[in-house]
N, C-alpha and C positions, 0 to 999 in steps of 0.2 A: 497458804500464807505467802505473801509477796516476798521476793528475794531482794536482797540489797544489791544495788547496781555495782558497787565497788568490788563485790566478790568476783566479778567477771573481768576485771581489768588488771589482773595481777601478772600477766605474761609480759616479758620484756618487749619493749617497742622501740622503733626508730622513727624519726621524722621522715616524710617522703623525700627521696633524693631527686634533685633536679637533673635535667638533661645536661650533657657535658658542655653545651654552649650556652651563652646567655644573651638576654635582650631586655630592654626596658619593658616594664609592665604598666598597666593602666593606672592603678591606684597607688597613692604614695606609700601605703602600708605594705604593698605587695613586694615579694622578693624579686630581685632583678632577673633571676634565671627563669626560663620557661618551665612550666609544670605540666605533668600529666596527671589528671584527676580522673578517678573512676568511681562510679556509683550506680544508684538505682533510681527508679521513679517512686517517690513517696517513701513513707515508712509505716503507714497504718494499713497493713494487709494481713488479715487473719491467718492465711496459710503459713506465713512466716513464723507464727507462734509455735509451729510444729517442727520447723527445720532451720530456723535462723536465730530467733530470740531464745535465750535460755528459758527452760521450763520454769514457770512461776513468775517471770519478770512482769511487773505491773505495766500496764499500757502507758502510764504516765512517764515511764522511763525508756520507752522504745526508741525515741529519737536520740536520747543520750547514748544508748547502747549502739544503735546503727551508725552514728557519727564517729564512733571509735573503732569501727571495723572497716569503714569506707572513707573516701576523702571528699565526697560530694554527694548531694542528693538533688534531683530535679523535683520540684514541688508542682504537683498537678492540681491541688485544691485551689490555687490562685486563678486557675483558668475558669472555674465554675462559680466562685463567689469572692466577694471582696473581704479580705482579712482586715483586722484592726491592727494599728501600730503595736499594740501590746503583744499580739501574737508573734510578730516579727522579732520583737525584743526578746521574747521568751525563747524563740528558736536560737537567737544569737547567744543567749546566756547559757543554754543547755549543751552547747556543742564546743568542741576544742577550738583553740585560737586559729588553727590552720584550716578549719573546715570551710566549705563553700556551698552555697545554695544557688542553683539555677531556678529561676521562677518562670513558670508558664504564664504569660500575660493573659489578661481577661479576654474571654471569647467575645465579649461585646465589642471589642476593638477589631477583631478579625473576621467574625462571622456576619458579614454585611455585604450587601450588593455593591455599594459604592464605598470603597476604602478611603477615598479622599475626605469622607465625612466622619472619619474615626477620631478626629482630634480630641473631642471631649472625653471619649472613653479611654484614650491613651493617657490623657492627663489624669483622669480619675484613678487609673491603675498606678501610675508612677508616683502619684502623691498620696497613695493609700497607707503609707508608712513603711515602704520597703527600705527606706534609708536607715531604719532601725537595725538592719543587718550589718551596717557598717562595711568593713572590708570583707565580710563574709558574703556579700552580694556578688554573685557570679553573673553569667549571661542571662539576659531576658529572652525567653523563647516566644516568638509570635507565630502561633500555629494556625494554619488555614485548613478549611474543610477540603476533603478530597475532590469535591465538585467545583472548587473555586478555580476559575480559568484565568490565565495570565493575560492581563490587559496592561500594556506597558505604561501608558499615561497614568492610569488610576493607581497602579502599584507604585510608581515613582512618587506620586502625591502622598501615598501612605508612608513610604520610607522617609520623605522629607519631614513628616510630622514627628518622627521618633526623636526624643530629646537626647542630646549628647552628654549632658551632665545632670547630676542631681545632688544638691547640697555640696557642690564643689568636687564631687567624685565623678570620674568618667564612667559612662554606662557602656555596656557591651550588649549588642543586639544580634540575635540569630533568627532567621526566618525558616519555618518548617512548611514548605509548600509540597502539595501532594497530588498535583495534576500534571499529566504528561505535557501540557502546553508550556510549562515552565522550563522544560529541558531544551532551552534554546540559548544561542549566543546573546540574544537581546537581554534575557533575564540575567545571565552571567555578568554581562557588562554593567547592568543596572546595580546589581548587588555590590560589585566592586566599586562603582562610583560612590556609593553611600557607605562603603566599608562595613557592610553587615555580613556576618557569616551565614552560610546555608547549611542546614542539617544534612548530614549523610546518614542514610539508613541502609542496612543490609536486607531489608524486607522487600521482596519483589513486588508486593502490592502497592508500594509507594515509590514511584520513580525518583531517583536522585542521582546527583553526580558528585564526585570528589574533588572537582576543580576548586581551588582556594579563592575565596572572595574577601575574607577579612584577615585580621591578624591573629586569629585563633581558630581552632578546629573543633567542631561539635558533631559527635556521632551518637546516634541512638540505635542500639543493636536490639533486634526484635525477633531473632530466630532461635531462642533457647528451646531446648527439647526436654520434656519431662523425664525421658528415659536415660538421660546423661547426668551423672552426679553433679557436674558443674554447669549444666545447661548447654554448653558448647564442648565439643571434643578437644582433645589435647592439641591437635594440629591447628584448629581454628583459633584457639586461645593464643597459641604461639604466634600465629600470623597477625592477630590483632596487636599483640605486644610489639612486634616488629614495626607494624604500621604506625603505632603510637610514637615509638622512638624516632621513626623517620620524620613524622610530622613535627615533633618537638624540636628536632635538629634543623628544621628549615626545608626538609625535603618533601616529596609527595609520592606516595605509594604508586607503583606502576601496574598494580593488579586490581584496581578498582575502576568502576565506570567513570568515564571522563568525556567532556565535550571537546576539549582541546588536545587531549593526549598528554604525554609525559611533560611535566613542568620542570623548569630549571630550579636549582636550589635557591632558597630565599632566606629571609631572616628567621631565627628561631621563634617558636610560637607556643602558646599554651594550648593544651589539648584536653578536651572534656569528652569522656566516653561513658555513656549510660546504658545499662541493660534494662530495657523498658518493658518488653512485651513477650510474646511467645508463651512459653511455660513460665509465667511470672514468678511462680514459687521458687524457681531456680535462679532468679536474678541476683540475690546476694552472693550465692556460691560462685556464680560466674564472675561477678565483680571482684570478689576476694581472690579468685584464681588468677585473674588478669593482673591484679596488684602484685601477687606473688611472683608472676613471671617478669614483672617490671622491677623486681627487687625492692618493693616498697612495703613497709608496714606503717600504718597510720599512727599519729600521736594521740595520746589520750587526754592531754591537758590543754 
C-alpha cells in the first residue's frame, strides 16, 4: 500500500540560512543574500527506494519527498529529450517555494561539430517551457562531450548564442567542458567575457579548474564511495562545507586546482553543489550530510 507523503514531513524544519554577507541576485523574487544550495542529479533512481525514499512511497511522490530533504536538483532528463511545459509546471507545483532546479540543456545544442550552428537547438530548448519553473529555474548546464576540443572562435560563437533573459527573467548559464584543451587562459578569459560559470568537478577523469568566471559557483561532485555511509568521509564533507562558505562569502578556496592561483576576495555569490556520480546510491546521503555541516535544514512548504 502506498504511504502518505505528509507522514514523512513531521520533523521540525528551518529555512536555509544565507551566508553572512549579501549581494543582489538575478531574479526579482530571489533573496538578496547569496545562497548555498546542495542537491543531487535527478530523483528517479531505483536504488534510492532502498536507502533514501521511505519504504512504500509511491513513485509519483518521489520529487515532492526529495525536494523536502534537499535544496536543489539537477535535471538530467532535459539533456536527452524535450519536456513539455506541463512537466515543468508540475515540477514547480510539487516542490517547496524555496526549491531550485538546475536544468541540463539539450544535447542537440552541445553535441555537434560546429557549435556556431547551435542557435536553433538552443532556442528550442529555452522556449520548451522552462519558464514554467518561474523563480525555481536555476542555472542551465551546457554539457559537452569528453572528446569536444576547445576551438576559441567556435566556442565564443556558441556563448554569444546563449540568451540572457527569458520572459523578463535573467538566465544563468554554466558550461561543463571535459577536454584537457579547455584548461587554458584563453578559455578562462572567454568564459569571463560572457559571464558564464564553469563546472568544477572533483573527478580526475574530467579536468577542471576552480577559477571563478561568473557570479555564481557550480560544483559537480563525483567521487562518492559505496563503502561510506555518506558517500564521502567526514574530513571531505567538512572540507566541502568550508569551500562552500568561502565561495559564498566572495572568497576562493586555495586547495583546488587553479589556472591563475589564489584569487582576491570578491563579491558574495550563490553556490550550487550537486552530488552526481560515483556511488550514486549514496548521493542523497552525501547531500544531506553537507547541508547538515552547513547548518541548513530545508523548508517543506
